[in-house]
C-alpha positions in Angstrom: 13.0 8.7 -3.0 9.8 10.8 -1.5 9.5 14.9 -1.6 6.8 16.6 0.2 5.1 17.1 3.3 2.7 15.8 5.9 0.7 13.9 3.1 3.7 12.2 1.7 4.9 11.7 5.1 1.9 9.3 6.3 0.7 11.6 8.6 -2.6 10.5 10.5 -4.6 12.1 13.9 -2.3 15.1 13.2 0.9 13.1 14.1 3.8 11.5 12.5 3.8 8.3 14.4 5.4 4.8 13.3 2.0 2.8 13.7 0.4 5.6 10.4 4.0 5.6 8.9 4.2 1.9 8.1 1.2 3.2 5.7 3.1 6.3 4.2 1.9 5.9 0.3 5.9 6.1 -0.5 6.4 2.9 1.4 3.2 1.5 0.0 4.4 2.2 -3.3 8.0 0.8 -2.4 6.8 -2.3 -1.3 4.6 -3.2 -4.0 7.2 -2.6 -5.9 9.1 -5.3 -4.0 11.7 -2.7 -2.6 10.1 -1.9 0.5 12.9 -3.5 3.0 15.6 -0.8 1.6 13.5 2.2 1.8 13.8 4.2 4.8 11.7 6.3 6.7 12.4 8.3 10.4 10.4 6.6 12.1 8.5 8.2 15.1 8.0 5.8 17.9 4.6 5.5 20.3 2.8 8.7 19.9 4.9 10.4 17.4 4.7 14.1 17.2 2.3 16.4 16.3 3.0 20.2 14.8 4.0 21.0 18.6 7.3 19.0 19.5 5.8 18.7 22.6 2.6 17.0 21.8 1.9 13.6 20.2 -1.1 12.4 17.9 -4.6 13.9 18.2 -6.8 12.2 20.6 -10.9 12.9 20.3 -13.5 12.1 22.9 -16.3 10.5 20.8 -18.9 11.5 24.1 -18.3 15.0 24.5 -15.9 15.6 21.0 -13.6 17.2 23.5 -10.0 17.6 21.7 -6.2 16.8 22.9 -3.3 15.4 22.2 -1.1 12.5 23.9 2.1 12.6 24.9 5.0 12.9 22.3 6.8 10.0 21.4 10.6 9.4 20.2 12.7 9.4 17.5 13.5 5.5 16.7 16.3 5.4 13.8 17.6 9.3 13.9 21.4 7.3 13.5 20.9 6.2 10.0 24.1 6.6 8.5 22.5 7.7 5.2 19.7 10.1 4.2 16.2 8.6 4.5 14.4 8.0 1.4 11.2 9.4 2.7 12.4 13.0 2.7 8.8 14.5 3.3 8.7 17.1 6.0 5.0 17.8 7.6 4.1 21.5 7.5 7.0 22.2 4.6 6.1 24.8 2.6 7.2 24.8 -1.5 9.6 27.4 -0.8 11.4 25.6 2.0 11.8 22.4 0.0 14.5 23.8 -1.6 15.7 26.3 0.8 16.0 25.1 4.4 18.6 23.0 6.2 17.3 23.3 9.6 14.1 24.3 11.6 15.0 27.8 12.0 14.9 28.5 8.2 11.2 27.0 8.4 9.4 28.9 10.6 11.1 26.8 13.7 9.2 23.5 12.3 11.0 21.2 14.6 9.9 18.3 11.8 13.0 19.9 9.5 15.7 19.0 12.3 14.3 15.6 13.0 13.9 14.4 9.0 17.3 16.5 7.9 19.3 15.6 10.8 21.5 18.9 10.9 22.9 17.5 7.9 23.6 21.2 6.3 21.4 20.3 3.3 18.0 20.7 1.8 15.5 17.9 1.4 16.5 18.1 -2.0 20.2 18.0 -2.1 19.4 15.3 0.2 17.2 13.4 -2.3 20.0 13.6 -5.2 22.7 12.1 -3.0 20.8 9.0 -2.8 21.0 9.0 -6.6 17.3 7.8 -6.7 15.7 5.4 -9.4 12.4 7.4 -9.1 11.0 10.6 -7.4 7.5 11.2 -6.0 6.7 14.9 -5.0 3.7 16.3 -3.5 4.4 19.5 -2.8 1.9 22.9 -2.3 -0.9 21.5 0.1 0.5 23.7 3.1 1.1 27.2 0.8 -3.0 27.2 1.0 -3.9 24.7 4.1 -2.5 27.1 7.1 -4.5 29.9 6.0 -7.6 27.9 4.9 -7.5 25.9 8.3 -7.7 28.8 10.4 -10.6 30.4 7.9 -8.0 33.1 6.4 -8.2 34.8 10.0 -4.5 34.5 10.8 -1.9 37.2 9.8 0.8 34.6 10.8 -0.8 32.0 8.5 -1.0 33.8 4.4 -0.8 31.5 2.3 1.6 31.5 -1.0 0.2 33.9 -3.7 -0.2 32.1 -7.3 2.9 33.5 -9.0 5.0 32.9 -6.1 4.3 29.4 -5.9 5.1 29.1 -9.6 8.6 30.6 -8.9 9.1 28.1 -6.0 7.9 25.1 -8.4 10.4 26.4 -11.0 12.8 26.8 -9.2 12.3 23.0 -7.3 12.0 21.0 -10.7 15.2 22.9 -12.4 17.2 21.6 -9.4 15.8 17.8 -9.5 15.7 18.0 -13.1 19.0 19.2 -13.8 20.1 16.9 -10.9 19.2 13.7 -12.3 17.4 12.1 -15.3 15.2 9.5 -13.4 11.0 9.8 -13.8 9.3 12.2 -11.4 5.8 12.1 -10.1 4.5 15.0 -9.6 1.2 15.3 -7.8 -1.2 18.3 -7.4 -3.3 19.7 -5.1 -6.4 18.4 -3.9 -9.9 20.8 -3.1 -9.2 21.0 0.4 -12.7 22.3 1.1 -14.0 18.8 0.7 -11.9 17.3 3.1 -13.8 16.5 6.6 -12.1 19.0 8.4 -13.9 21.9 6.1 -16.8 19.8 5.3 -18.3 17.7 8.1 -19.7 20.3 10.6 -23.4 21.8 9.5 -23.4 25.2 10.3 -26.8 25.1 11.8 -28.2 23.2 14.9 -31.5 20.9 15.1 -34.2 21.7 17.5 -36.4 18.7 18.7 -39.2 19.3 16.0 -36.3 19.2 13.0 -35.8 22.7 12.5 -32.7 24.1 11.7 -31.1 27.3 13.6 -28.3 28.5 12.0 -25.3 29.2 14.2 -23.8 33.2 14.4 -20.1 33.7 13.2 -17.4 36.2 12.2 -17.1 36.3 8.9 -14.9 38.6 6.3 -17.6 41.3 6.8 -18.4 40.9 10.2 -21.0 39.1 12.5 -23.7 37.4 10.6 -25.8 34.1 10.7 -24.3 31.6 8.6 -25.3 29.8 5.4 -25.3 26.4 3.9 -22.8 27.6 1.9 -20.1 28.8 4.7 -18.1 26.3 6.2 -17.8 25.4 9.9 -14.3 24.2 10.5 -13.3 21.1 12.4 -11.7 23.1 15.5 -15.2 24.3 16.6 -16.2 20.6 17.4 -16.6 21.4 21.3 -18.6 24.4 20.6 -20.7 23.0 17.9 -21.8 20.5 20.4 -22.6 22.9 23.2 -24.6 24.9 20.7 -26.5 21.6 19.4 -27.0 20.2 23.1 -28.4 23.8 24.2 -31.0 23.6 20.9 -32.5 20.3 22.0 -33.5 22.5 25.4 -34.9 25.1 23.6 -31.8 27.2 23.6 -31.0 28.5 20.1 -27.9 30.5 18.5 -27.6 34.4 19.3 -25.2 37.0 18.1 -23.3 37.3 21.1 -22.3 34.0 20.9 -20.9 34.2 17.5 -18.3 31.9 16.6 -14.6 32.8 16.1 -13.3 33.7 12.5 -10.3 31.2 12.8 -13.4 28.3 12.8 -15.3 29.6 10.0 -14.4 29.5 6.0 -17.4 31.6 4.7 -18.3 31.4 1.4 -16.4 34.4 -0.1 -13.4 32.9 1.5 -14.0 29.2 0.1 -14.4 30.6 -3.2 -10.9 32.4 -2.9 -9.4 29.1 -1.9 -10.9 26.9 -4.4 -9.7 29.8 -7.2 -6.0 29.8 -5.4 -6.0 25.8 -6.1 -7.2 26.1 -9.6 -4.6 28.7 -10.1 -2.0 26.3 -8.5 -3.1 23.3 -10.2 -2.9 25.1 -13.6 0.8 25.9 -12.7 1.5 22.1 -11.9 0.1 21.0 -15.2 2.2 23.8 -17.0 5.5 22.6 -15.5 5.1 19.0 -15.5 4.3 19.3 -19.5 7.5 21.2 -19.6 9.9 17.8 -18.8 10.0 14.7 -20.3 10.7 13.0 -17.3 7.5 14.6 -15.1 4.4 12.8 -15.3 1.5 14.1 -13.7 -0.5 12.6 -10.9 -4.0 14.3 -10.7 -4.9 13.8 -7.0 -7.1 16.7 -7.4 -9.4 14.1 -9.7 -8.7 11.5 -7.3 -10.2 13.2 -4.4 -13.0 14.3 -6.2 -13.5 10.5 -7.5 -13.3 9.4 -3.7 -16.0 12.1 -2.6 -18.3 10.4 -5.3 -17.9 6.6 -5.3 -15.4 5.8 -2.3 -12.6 3.3 -2.8 -12.9 -0.1 -2.9 -10.0 -2.3 -1.3 -10.7 -6.0 -0.8 -14.1 -6.5 0.4 -15.0 -3.3 1.5 -15.9 0.1 0.2 -14.2 3.6 2.1 -15.4 6.9 1.4 -14.6 10.4 3.0 -17.5 10.8 5.5 -16.0 10.7 8.7 -18.8 12.1 10.7 -22.0 12.0 9.9 -25.0 14.1 11.0 -28.4 13.5 10.4 -31.5 15.7 10.0 -32.5 15.3 13.8 -29.0 16.5 14.8 -28.3 13.0 15.6 -24.5 11.9 14.7 -22.4 8.7 14.2 -18.6 8.4 13.6 -17.5 6.6 10.6 -14.2 5.7 11.4 -14.2 2.1 10.6 -15.3 2.9 6.9 -13.8 6.4 6.6 -10.8 7.3 3.8 -9.6 10.0 6.8 -8.2 10.0 10.2 -9.3 11.8 13.2 -8.2 14.8 12.5 -9.9 15.6 9.3 -7.3 16.3 7.4 -5.1 13.4 6.8 -5.7 10.1 5.1 -5.9 6.7 7.3 -4.3 3.4 5.9 -6.9 2.9 3.6 -6.6 6.7 2.4 -3.0 6.4 1.8 -3.8 3.1 -0.4 -6.0 5.0 -2.4 -3.1 7.5 -2.7 -0.4 4.8 -3.0 -2.6 3.4 -6.2 -2.8 6.7 -8.0 0.5 6.8 -8.2 1.2 3.4 -9.0 -1.3 3.8 -12.1 0.8 6.9 -13.3 4.0 4.8 -13.0 2.6 1.9 -14.7 1.1 4.1 -17.7 4.4 6.2 -18.3 7.1 4.0 -17.6 5.5 0.3 -18.3 6.4 -0.8 -15.3 3.6 -4.0 -14.1 3.5 -3.1 -10.4 0.3 -4.5 -8.9 -2.8 -2.3 -7.2 -3.0 -2.5 -3.6 -4.7 -5.4 -1.7 -6.4 -5.4 1.9 -3.7 -7.7 2.8 -0.8 -5.1 1.9 -1.6 -2.9 4.5 0.1 -3.0 7.7 
């Protein structure tokens, strides 16, 4: 059974949709273990659903880099007569994993009703009712991601303080270990600031001579020119390309055109997020060490390694790069060899394969299993 959020669900292109779900990392693991046919997921057909129930997957215009969402899809197997094996819910926080039974109890997250299907049980209760033989758990990303993805600028999206996260994780693990003695693979939190959503866009534009001109933005202490230590977030793509085109015509950034603080994670905020993730991961490591049946999957280290060396699958090497800029302001979209989908946050099939291999390695090391790593032919 898989518990968690969008990273466990198989979200790509900012939506939960069938083509991407067929390469969710829990399903990849199940197929490698020879039980993929019995592993049920709540399939969202067509373009699926984004964070809005009225929108499907994310679309990026590679000519002008405008962002839009396609028409939503449909729920394909809502009438399954038992809980799904993949009970991950996009946008779910740690607290909601053990308290929410309906969307109204999870900030109106429509995925809660789609996946729990009004059974009156939490994801943990649903999972335990299946009498699982293995549980994968990856939770906590959304406790920091919502705030970080809006530049710590939205009061409606605060992050969960570390002490509160510790309380929620303790409640989750107590419920699971009291309910079953099967192995639990617990993943930690990746450094979100290294994901393409945060790391892709330069904070400067380039003129025809190759000289940099730094953009202005609303930062924690007011409007200022950005530096290389600040992060310009992915939703600033359209504004960035307008600014870059203007620079090519000799028109450079001015203070009156400062970018909104919701698309900037300045250097101070970046350090705050990284420190919070470090606190979360210390808590996760401590909790994992308290239980014999829990094994830690170090996805933080995995993503750090991927940033350095990429991921070898078949004859290809896949990297965290998604959109590349050179010193002259020219760019290239690297979808064919990237580990990430076009939303810049969620993996594509190659990225989920890398995650699945990390979980498989942890399973083999902890329990003496001999599940083979993935090859390119194992992806759909």
